[in-house]
C-alpha positions in Angstrom: 79.4 -169.5 4.3 79.8 -168.4 8.6 79.1 -165.7 10.5 82.4 -164.8 11.9 83.3 -161.3 14.7 85.1 -159.7 12.2 81.0 -159.9 10.5 79.8 -158.8 13.7 82.0 -156.7 14.4 82.2 -154.8 11.4 78.5 -155.0 11.5 79.1 -152.9 14.6 81.0 -150.6 13.4 79.3 -149.7 10.4 75.9 -148.8 12.6 78.0 -146.6 15.1 79.3 -144.7 11.6 75.8 -144.0 10.8 75.5 -142.6 14.5 78.4 -140.8 14.1 77.9 -138.8 11.2 74.6 -137.4 12.8 76.4 -136.1 15.9 77.9 -132.8 14.3 73.4 -132.0 14.0 71.2 -129.6 15.3 67.8 -131.6 16.8 65.9 -130.1 14.0 67.9 -130.7 11.2 66.9 -134.1 11.8 63.6 -133.7 10.1 64.0 -130.7 7.7 63.4 -132.3 4.3 63.9 -129.5 0.9 63.7 -131.7 -1.3 61.9 -135.2 -2.4 65.4 -137.3 -3.2 67.2 -135.5 -0.4 65.5 -138.2 3.2 65.4 -136.1 6.2 68.5 -137.9 9.1 66.4 -139.7 11.3 64.6 -140.9 8.4 68.1 -142.5 7.4 68.1 -143.3 10.9 65.2 -145.5 10.7 64.8 -147.2 7.8 68.7 -148.5 8.1 68.0 -149.9 11.2 64.1 -151.6 10.5 66.0 -153.3 7.2 67.4 -155.2 10.0 64.8 -155.8 11.6 62.3 -156.3 8.5 64.8 -158.7 7.5 66.9 -160.9 9.5 64.8 -160.0 13.0 61.5 -161.3 11.8 62.9 -164.4 9.8 65.2 -165.3 11.8 64.4 -164.5 15.6 61.6 -166.8 17.2 59.5 -164.5 18.3 60.1 -161.4 18.1 58.0 -158.2 18.7 58.8 -155.6 16.5 59.8 -151.9 18.3 56.7 -150.4 16.4 53.8 -151.5 14.5 54.1 -148.0 12.8 57.5 -148.1 11.8 57.4 -150.7 8.8 55.1 -147.8 7.2 56.7 -145.0 8.3 60.6 -146.6 7.3 59.3 -148.7 3.8 61.9 -147.0 1.2 60.2 -148.4 -2.0 60.0 -152.4 -1.2 56.7 -153.1 -2.2 56.7 -156.9 -1.0 56.8 -155.8 2.4 53.8 -153.5 1.9 52.5 -149.7 2.4 54.4 -147.1 2.4 54.7 -142.7 2.9 55.5 -141.7 0.2 58.9 -140.6 -0.2 57.8 -136.8 -0.2 56.5 -137.2 3.2 59.4 -138.2 4.8 59.6 -134.7 6.5 56.0 -134.2 7.5 57.0 -136.1 10.5 57.7 -134.6 13.0 57.1 -138.3 15.3 58.1 -140.9 16.4 61.1 -138.1 17.5 64.6 -138.7 17.3 65.2 -139.8 20.7 63.1 -142.9 20.0 64.6 -143.7 16.5 67.7 -144.0 18.6 66.2 -146.6 21.3 64.8 -148.1 18.0 68.7 -148.7 17.0 69.8 -149.9 19.9 66.3 -152.4 20.2 67.1 -153.8 16.8 71.1 -153.4 17.9 70.9 -155.7 21.1 68.6 -158.6 19.4 70.5 -158.7 16.2 73.6 -159.4 18.4 71.8 -161.5 20.9 70.6 -163.3 17.3 74.0 -163.3 15.8 75.6 -165.5 19.3 73.4 -168.5 19.0 72.2 -168.1 14.9 74.3 -168.8 12.1 73.0 -169.7 8.2 74.2 -169.0 5.2 70.9 -167.2 4.6 71.3 -165.1 7.7 75.0 -164.7 6.7 74.2 -163.3 3.0 71.0 -160.9 4.3 73.1 -159.6 7.1 76.1 -158.8 4.5 73.8 -157.0 2.8 72.8 -154.8 5.6 75.9 -153.8 6.3 76.3 -152.6 3.0 72.7 -151.2 2.8 73.7 -148.9 5.5 77.1 -148.0 4.3 75.5 -146.1 1.4 72.9 -145.0 3.2 76.3 -143.0 5.4 76.3 -141.8 2.0 73.4 -140.4 1.1 72.6 -139.3 4.4 76.3 -137.2 4.6 75.1 -135.8 1.0 71.6 -134.8 2.2 73.2 -133.2 5.3 75.0 -131.3 3.4 72.3 -130.0 0.8 69.9 -129.5 4.0 72.0 -127.6 5.2 74.0 -126.0 1.6 70.0 -124.9 1.2 69.9 -122.8 4.7 70.5 -119.1 3.9 72.9 -118.7 6.1 75.1 -121.6 5.0 75.9 -123.4 8.2 79.1 -125.5 8.3 78.4 -128.9 8.9 82.0 -129.5 10.3 85.6 -128.0 10.6 87.0 -131.7 10.1 85.6 -132.7 6.8 87.6 -132.8 3.9 86.2 -132.5 0.2 88.1 -130.3 -1.8 91.3 -132.5 -2.8 93.2 -131.4 -5.0 95.0 -134.5 -7.7 99.1 -133.0 -8.3 99.7 -135.8 -11.0 100.3 -134.3 -14.3 97.9 -134.4 -16.9 98.2 -137.0 -19.2 95.9 -139.0 -20.9 96.5 -143.2 -21.4 95.8 -144.9 -23.9 94.1 -148.0 -24.2 94.4 -150.6 -27.0 91.2 -152.2 -28.6 90.9 -155.9 -27.4 88.0 -158.1 -25.2 88.0 -157.0 -21.6 85.7 -159.1 -18.7 83.8 -157.0 -17.5 82.2 -157.5 -13.3 82.5 -158.6 -10.3 85.2 -161.9 -10.2 86.6 -162.7 -6.2 84.3 -163.7 -3.4 84.1 -160.6 -1.9 80.8 -158.5 -1.6 79.4 -156.6 -3.8 75.6 -156.4 -5.3 73.5 -158.1 -8.0 74.5 -155.8 -10.5 78.2 -156.2 -10.7 76.8 -160.0 -12.0 77.9 -161.9 -14.2 81.1 -161.4 -15.4 81.2 -160.9 -18.6 83.0 -160.1 -22.5 82.8 -156.9 -24.1 85.1 -155.3 -27.1 86.4 -152.6 -27.0 88.1 -149.8 -29.2 91.1 -148.0 -29.0 90.3 -145.2 -27.2 92.4 -142.5 -24.4 90.8 -141.9 -20.9 92.1 -138.6 -18.8 94.0 -139.3 -15.8 92.8 -136.9 -13.8 88.8 -135.3 -13.2 88.4 -131.7 -14.7 88.8 -129.2 -12.1 86.6 -126.2 -11.0 88.9 -124.1 -13.2 88.8 -126.5 -16.0 84.3 -126.0 -15.0 84.6 -122.1 -15.2 85.9 -121.7 -18.6 83.1 -123.4 -20.2 81.0 -121.1 -17.5 82.8 -117.9 -19.1 82.5 -119.6 -22.4 78.3 -119.2 -22.3 79.0 -123.6 -22.2 75.1 -123.1 -20.2 74.3 -120.5 -22.9 74.6 -123.0 -26.5 72.3 -125.0 -27.1 74.7 -127.0 -29.5 76.7 -128.3 -26.1 72.8 -130.6 -25.0 71.1 -133.1 -25.4 67.1 -131.7 -26.1 66.0 -132.9 -22.3 69.6 -131.3 -20.6 68.3 -128.2 -22.4 65.0 -128.3 -21.3 66.8 -128.4 -17.4 69.0 -125.7 -18.1 66.0 -123.6 -19.4 63.4 -124.0 -17.0 65.5 -124.7 -14.4 68.0 -121.2 -14.8 71.1 -123.5 -14.4 74.1 -121.2 -14.2 76.9 -123.2 -12.3 77.6 -126.1 -10.4 74.9 -127.0 -7.4 76.7 -125.0 -4.7 78.4 -122.6 -6.6 77.1 -118.9 -5.3 78.4 -116.0 -7.7 79.0 -113.0 -4.6 81.0 -109.5 -5.7 82.1 -110.9 -9.2 83.5 -114.0 -7.2 82.8 -118.0 -7.4 82.1 -119.1 -3.6 80.9 -122.7 -2.8 79.3 -123.6 -0.3 81.3 -127.4 1.4 80.8 -129.2 4.9 83.0 -126.0 6.1 80.6 -123.4 5.3 80.6 -120.9 2.3 84.3 -120.0 0.9 85.5 -119.2 -2.4 85.6 -121.7 -4.9 89.3 -124.0 -4.6 89.9 -123.6 -8.8 93.0 -127.0 -8.4 90.2 -129.2 -6.7 87.7 -131.8 -8.9 84.3 -130.0 -10.3 81.7 -131.2 -8.2 77.5 -132.3 -8.2 77.6 -132.1 -12.1 74.4 -133.5 -13.4 75.0 -135.9 -16.5 74.0 -133.2 -18.7 76.5 -131.4 -18.1 79.1 -133.3 -17.9 78.3 -134.1 -21.4 77.6 -130.7 -22.3 81.7 -130.0 -20.9 82.4 -133.0 -22.9 81.0 -131.6 -25.9 82.7 -128.1 -25.2 86.0 -129.8 -25.2 85.9 -132.0 -28.6 85.6 -135.2 -26.1 83.4 -137.6 -24.8 82.5 -139.2 -21.4 83.8 -143.4 -20.8 81.2 -145.9 -21.5 81.2 -147.6 -17.7 83.4 -150.6 -19.5 85.7 -148.4 -20.0 86.3 -147.4 -16.8 86.9 -150.5 -15.5 89.5 -151.6 -17.8 91.3 -148.1 -17.5 90.4 -147.5 -13.6 93.7 -149.4 -12.9 95.8 -147.0 -14.1 94.1 -143.5 -12.5 93.8 -142.7 -9.1 90.1 -142.4 -8.6 87.8 -141.8 -5.3 86.9 -138.7 -5.2 83.9 -137.5 -7.4 81.1 -140.4 -8.3 81.9 -140.1 -12.1 79.9 -140.1 -14.9 79.5 -142.3 -17.4 77.8 -142.9 -21.4 76.2 -145.9 -20.3 72.9 -146.7 -19.6 72.0 -148.4 -16.2 71.1 -153.0 -17.8 71.8 -156.1 -16.2 74.4 -158.0 -16.9 74.3 -160.3 -19.5 72.5 -163.5 -17.1 71.7 -161.6 -14.8 69.4 -162.9 -12.5 66.7 -160.9 -9.8 66.9 -162.0 -6.3 63.0 -164.1 -5.2 61.4 -162.1 -2.3 61.4 -158.3 -1.4 65.5 -158.3 -1.8 64.6 -158.5 -5.2 62.7 -154.7 -5.8 67.2 -153.8 -4.4 68.5 -153.6 -7.9 67.2 -154.6 -10.6 63.8 -153.1 -10.0 66.1 -149.1 -11.3 67.8 -150.4 -14.4 65.7 -147.8 -17.0 66.2 -143.9 -17.8 69.7 -144.0 -15.7 72.8 -143.5 -15.9 76.0 -145.1 -14.8 78.5 -143.5 -12.6 82.0 -145.2 -11.3 84.2 -144.8 -8.5 83.1 -143.7 -5.3 83.4 -140.5 -3.9 85.0 -138.2 -1.1 81.5 -139.4 1.6 81.7 -142.7 0.7 82.2 -145.0 3.4 85.2 -147.1 4.2 85.1 -150.6 3.0 82.6 -150.1 0.3 84.1 -149.2 -2.6 85.9 -151.5 -6.4 86.5 -150.6 -9.2 83.3 -152.8 -10.2 80.5 -150.5 -8.4 77.6 -149.5 -10.1 76.3 -146.4 -8.5 73.0 -144.8 -10.6 71.3 -142.0 -10.9 68.6 -140.5 -13.5 70.9 -137.4 -15.9 69.0 -134.5 -13.8 70.8 -135.3 -10.6 73.1 -133.9 -8.9 73.2 -133.8 -5.0 75.5 -136.3 -4.7 80.3 -135.6 -5.1 79.6 -136.3 -8.9 82.8 -135.3 -11.1 83.8 -135.2 -14.6 86.3 -137.7 -16.1 86.8 -136.9 -20.3 87.4 -139.5 -22.7 88.4 -140.5 -26.3 
């Protein structure tokens, strides 16, 4: 493998895009952490930079001096191999380092990366560099959805940008796509980049099934709300029903009923719900209950992968009925990078596709996203199967 100019350009493009996502923010926005699952924007900026410093510069650059000895403790996310770290829930307490220092840190690491890549070329460096780029792209999506949560929980509902379109309407006529019973191949199959949880490619047997060519819309989901879906325990898993009652869930995240009309906080601010747009910010619990309401079900991740070529996807991460588990012959990498995916393969559901927050050059049919069933701050949605 050769570290080409195009890969270096991809790195630079990715690093710049992360900062572009933050450009509409006020300085006060950078440090807010409303809940544990949401990290402050400046932490994302620091963490994605630390990744390159920790796994590339410290390994491949002779006599590299870290920018700040405290940054590994501050910006390590979950790598036990690397050492101690600030617990996730305390990231919002870090008023220091300042935002300006973190941007200086990014510049420092970028300059060293560029200099290193001009003189060092190895398979090991190539592999980690590629992972680092896509790791940053993952954080670009998290960054955008965390920013939305931060602003969306501000009582004055400030807008992020006038130019961000998050509710595109599917114009194709709704139909059910039929897939025949057969043995199908699942998993990544090209030489292009993928994460280790997409390997290895293997066979699965699928029965006949049908899958919708369109996502569930806000109008569809409003029918569920108005029919008492959140009050009917028969539609819910026991754990989901407990979640509904304990958290008094009555609607998707960011929905607000004002003077009898539904409004939704979007990145453009608070606006009436667009009933024709795909429903978003839905937990797995809600997706399952809605499917029960419609006498349908959610597709498995394998059904989704086999059928995806027959419909458009990319607006919402789509909940599946599959538990997040390793594929046959899955192997974790050695060292710290072995903690990247495998350690999370428990108590989570797989989501397929991508969302309007997913960066360019970062989606593919075999991508396996995963979250706990109650989480909904990502752009998650519903596609039905039966």
